[in-house]
C-alpha positions in Angstrom: -54.1 -10.5 -8.8 -55.1 -11.0 -5.1 -58.8 -11.2 -6.1 -58.1 -14.1 -8.5 -55.8 -15.8 -6.0 -58.7 -16.2 -3.7 -61.3 -16.9 -5.8 -59.2 -20.1 -7.3 -58.3 -20.9 -3.4 -61.6 -21.0 -2.4 -62.9 -22.8 -5.3 -60.2 -25.5 -5.2 -60.4 -25.8 -1.2 -64.3 -26.5 -1.7 -63.7 -29.0 -4.5 -61.0 -30.9 -3.3 -62.6 -30.5 0.2 -59.3 -31.5 2.8 -61.7 -31.7 6.0 -63.7 -34.2 3.8 -60.9 -36.3 3.4 -59.4 -36.1 6.7 -61.8 -39.1 8.2 -61.8 -40.9 5.4 -57.9 -41.3 5.3 -57.8 -41.7 9.1 -59.6 -44.7 8.7 -57.6 -46.2 5.5 -54.5 -45.6 7.6 -56.1 -46.9 11.0 -53.5 -50.0 11.3 -50.4 -47.7 10.1 -47.7 -45.9 12.0 -47.6 -42.1 12.4 -44.7 -42.1 10.2 -46.1 -44.7 7.6 -49.5 -42.4 7.6 -47.4 -39.3 7.1 -45.4 -40.7 4.3 -48.6 -41.8 2.3 -50.2 -38.4 2.9 -47.4 -36.7 1.3 -47.2 -39.4 -1.8 -50.8 -38.9 -2.2 -50.7 -35.2 -1.9 -47.7 -34.7 -4.5 -49.4 -37.2 -6.8 -52.8 -35.3 -6.7 -50.3 -32.3 -7.3 -48.8 -33.5 -10.2 -52.0 -34.7 -11.8 -53.7 -31.6 -11.5 -51.0 -29.6 -13.0 -51.0 -31.6 -15.7 -54.3 -31.1 -16.5 -54.1 -27.4 -15.9 -51.2 -27.0 -18.1 -52.3 -29.1 -20.9 -56.0 -29.6 -20.3 -56.8 -27.0 -23.0 -55.1 -28.5 -25.6 -56.6 -32.3 -24.8 -59.9 -30.3 -25.3 -58.8 -29.0 -28.8 -57.5 -32.5 -29.9 -61.0 -33.7 -29.0 -62.5 -30.8 -30.8 -64.5 -29.7 -27.9 -64.9 -26.4 -27.1 -64.2 -24.0 -24.1 -68.1 -23.1 -23.5 -69.0 -26.3 -23.8 -66.7 -27.8 -21.2 -67.7 -24.5 -19.0 -71.0 -25.7 -19.2 -70.5 -29.4 -18.7 -68.3 -28.5 -15.6 -70.4 -26.1 -14.0 -73.2 -29.0 -14.0 -70.9 -31.5 -12.9 -69.9 -29.4 -10.0 -73.1 -28.3 -9.2 -74.3 -32.1 -8.7 -71.1 -32.4 -6.6 -72.2 -29.7 -4.4 -75.6 -31.5 -4.4 -74.0 -34.4 -2.8 -72.0 -32.7 -0.5 -75.2 -30.8 1.0 -77.1 -34.3 1.2 -73.9 -36.0 2.6 -74.0 -38.3 -0.3 -70.2 -37.8 -1.4 -68.6 -38.6 2.1 -71.1 -41.7 2.0 -69.9 -42.7 -1.5 -66.1 -41.8 -0.4 -66.5 -44.0 2.9 -67.9 -47.1 0.7 -64.9 -46.5 -1.4 -62.9 -46.6 1.4 -64.2 -49.8 3.1 -63.5 -51.9 -0.3 -60.3 -50.8 0.1 -59.7 -51.6 3.8 -61.3 -54.9 2.8 -58.9 -56.0 0.4 -55.8 -57.1 2.6 -53.1 -56.8 0.0 -53.4 -53.4 -0.6 -51.4 -51.3 1.8 -50.5 -48.3 0.1 -53.7 -46.1 -0.6 -51.7 -43.2 -1.3 -52.1 -43.7 -5.0 -55.5 -45.2 -4.8 -57.7 -44.0 -3.7 -56.6 -40.7 -2.0 -54.6 -39.1 -4.8 -57.2 -40.6 -7.6 -60.1 -40.5 -7.4 -60.5 -38.7 -3.9 -58.1 -35.7 -4.3 -57.6 -35.9 -8.2 -61.3 -36.8 -9.1 -63.5 -35.8 -12.2 -64.8 -32.8 -9.9 -61.0 -31.2 -9.0 -59.6 -31.9 -13.0 -62.8 -30.0 -14.2 -62.4 -27.1 -11.9 -58.6 -26.5 -12.3 -59.2 -26.6 -16.2 -62.1 -23.9 -15.8 -59.9 -21.8 -13.4 -57.5 -21.9 -16.3 -59.6 -21.1 -18.9 -60.1 -18.2 -17.4 -56.8 -17.0 -16.8 -55.3 -14.4 -19.2 -51.6 -14.3 -19.2 -48.4 -15.9 -17.4 -48.8 -14.1 -14.2 -52.9 -15.3 -13.9 -51.6 -18.5 -15.0 -49.2 -18.7 -12.1 -51.5 -17.4 -9.3 -53.8 -20.1 -10.1 -51.2 -22.9 -10.0 -50.2 -21.3 -6.8 -53.7 -21.2 -5.6 -53.8 -25.0 -6.2 -50.4 -26.0 -4.6 -51.6 -23.9 -1.1 -54.9 -26.1 -1.5 -52.4 -29.0 -1.9 -50.0 -28.2 1.3 -53.4 -27.9 3.2 -54.8 -31.2 1.8 -51.3 -32.6 2.8 -51.6 -31.1 6.6 -55.4 -32.5 6.8 -54.5 -35.9 5.9 -51.0 -35.7 8.1 -53.4 -34.8 11.0 -56.4 -36.7 10.3 -56.4 -38.8 13.4 -55.8 -36.0 15.8 -58.1 -33.6 14.0 -60.8 -36.1 13.8 -60.8 -36.5 17.6 -61.4 -32.5 17.7 -63.8 -31.7 15.2 -66.0 -35.1 15.2 -68.3 -36.0 12.8 -70.9 -33.6 13.2 -68.8 -30.8 12.6 -67.6 -32.6 9.8 -70.7 -33.2 8.5 -71.9 -29.4 9.2 -68.4 -27.7 7.4 -69.2 -30.3 4.5 -72.6 -28.9 4.1 -71.6 -25.2 4.2 -68.8 -26.1 1.3 -71.5 -27.6 -0.6 -73.5 -24.6 -0.6 -70.6 -22.3 -1.7 -69.8 -24.6 -4.3 -73.2 -24.7 -5.9 -73.0 -20.8 -6.5 -69.8 -20.9 -7.9 -70.8 -23.7 -10.2 -74.2 -21.8 -11.1 -71.2 -18.9 -11.9 -69.6 -21.2 -14.3 -72.7 -22.1 -16.2 -74.1 -18.6 -16.4 -70.5 -17.5 -17.9 -70.6 -20.5 -20.5 -74.0 -19.6 -21.5 -73.1 -15.8 -21.9 -70.2 -16.5 -24.0 -72.3 -18.7 -26.2 -75.2 -16.4 -26.8 -72.2 -13.3 -27.4 
């Protein structure tokens, strides 16, 4: 079960990318006090966690209602994650996040960024929703399900920590180190995405 936890943790950590979310959040909350920024970070993490848990527990039923086979979702999810990985390696994902953040900052009436854009779509976006559903599809039994949910909660706790410490964290790391981390995580995610596609193809051929 430790292997399952580590696999799920690494996959979710790479997709949700707390180090990548931190600089965006720091920019969005530049005018807020430390207390306000921490409160919004907590709210964003809790809302995103609830969304992902909802899809983790009931995503398969949703696929069934839409008459979508699990193998089709594995293939589509793997391809989607591979596209995200390419964006991370070539820094396009960070660029899009920054553009989205600038749009929010340019709207004066938007003060609380915890729901949009942080909880959705930056943390609980299409990639993380697809990932948590793929992980749950591979879980066999209640124990495996609980292990994956534990990995998700652990990643969300780290996401909250990264957002809460976003300002000081960015002063320590700097943009260059953050870019290197993002690229390394992108390469790892590409390999994980390829594995999802291979698993889906194997099941279809079987």
